[in-house]
C-alpha positions in Angstrom: 87.5 78.8 96.9 89.6 78.1 100.0 90.9 80.8 102.2 94.6 80.3 101.3 93.8 80.7 97.6 91.8 83.9 98.4 94.8 85.2 100.4 97.1 84.4 97.5 94.7 86.3 95.2 94.7 89.3 97.5 98.5 89.4 97.7 98.8 88.8 93.9 96.3 91.6 93.1 98.0 94.0 95.6 101.4 93.3 94.1 100.1 93.8 90.5 98.4 97.0 91.4 101.7 98.2 92.9 103.5 97.2 89.7 101.0 99.0 87.5 101.3 102.2 89.5 105.1 102.1 89.6 105.2 101.4 85.8 103.1 104.4 85.0 105.0 106.7 87.4 108.5 105.6 86.1 107.5 106.8 82.6 107.0 110.3 84.0 110.0 110.4 86.3 113.4 112.2 86.0 114.6 111.9 89.6 117.3 109.1 89.6 117.1 108.4 93.4 113.4 107.9 93.2 113.7 105.8 90.0 116.1 103.5 91.7 113.8 102.9 94.7 110.7 102.5 92.5 112.5 100.0 90.2 113.5 98.0 93.2 110.0 98.1 94.6 108.6 97.0 91.2 111.0 94.0 91.2 110.0 93.1 94.7 106.3 93.2 93.8 107.0 91.1 90.8 108.7 88.5 92.9 105.7 88.4 95.3 103.3 88.1 92.4 105.4 85.3 90.9 105.5 83.4 94.2 101.7 83.7 94.6 101.3 82.3 91.1 103.8 79.4 91.7 102.1 78.4 95.0 98.6 78.5 93.4 99.8 76.5 90.4 101.3 73.9 92.8 97.8 73.4 94.0 96.3 73.2 90.5 94.8 76.6 90.9 95.4 80.0 89.4 95.5 83.4 90.9 93.2 86.0 89.4 94.2 89.3 87.9 92.5 92.5 88.8 89.6 93.2 86.5 89.9 95.6 83.6 87.8 98.2 85.3 90.0 98.3 88.3 93.1 98.6 86.1 91.6 101.4 84.1 90.5 103.3 87.2 94.0 102.9 88.8 95.7 104.1 85.6 93.4 107.1 85.3 93.9 108.1 89.0 97.7 108.0 88.5 97.6 110.1 85.3 95.3 112.7 86.9 97.6 112.9 90.0 100.7 113.2 87.8 99.0 115.8 85.5 98.3 117.9 88.5 101.8 117.7 90.0 104.9 115.9 88.6 107.3 117.0 91.3 109.4 114.3 92.9 108.0 115.3 96.3 104.4 114.7 95.1 105.4 111.4 93.5 107.1 110.2 96.7 104.0 111.2 98.6 101.8 109.3 96.1 104.0 106.2 96.4 104.0 106.4 100.2 100.2 106.6 100.2 99.9 103.6 97.9 102.4 101.6 99.9 100.5 102.3 103.1 97.2 101.2 101.4 99.0 98.0 100.5 100.2 97.5 104.1 96.7 98.0 105.4 95.2 95.7 102.9 97.7 93.0 103.7 97.0 93.3 107.4 93.3 93.0 106.8 93.8 90.0 104.4 95.9 88.2 107.0 93.2 88.8 109.7 90.3 87.8 107.3 92.1 84.8 105.7 94.7 83.5 108.1 97.2 81.2 106.3 97.5 77.6 107.3 100.5 76.4 105.4 104.1 77.4 106.2 104.6 78.3 102.5 101.9 80.9 102.5 102.7 82.1 106.0 106.3 82.7 104.8 105.1 84.5 101.7 102.8 86.7 103.7 105.6 87.6 106.2 107.9 88.4 103.3 105.3 90.6 101.6 104.6 92.5 104.8 108.4 93.0 105.4 108.9 94.2 101.9 106.1 96.7 102.0 107.4 98.1 105.3 110.9 98.3 104.0 109.8 100.4 101.0 107.6 102.5 103.2 110.7 103.4 105.3 112.8 104.1 102.2 110.2 106.3 100.7 109.8 108.2 104.0 113.5 108.9 104.1 113.5 110.0 100.5 110.6 112.4 101.3 112.9 114.3 103.5 115.4 114.8 100.6 113.0 115.9 97.8 
């Protein structure tokens, strides 16, 4: 598998993990400000995942979803964390931590699998920008909850 396809897979999987997490959290949430931010973040992750898929398909390849075990593990971790504390403050903290993990993974993926095409470079830059924007929004929200 070429490095750009590996990079597309990493971004796709990070975006879908973010979507899975947000989907589970939204179902347990009452805070409207937090819901609004998380819905926007979900939509942004969806757009990134779709763009990864479109680029891969344009090269007659497919991006790979996370395995079932990883999805089950992620879902269980979210439910345990929410079972212990459903306050908006805790949820914002969880989402900040998840977003930071995504930022770190994206930086590492860029270093390990540097993109060559402008199309993938642009997607990677957009993904990093999006993650950082939501990190900043969540930080600001943390001061309010």
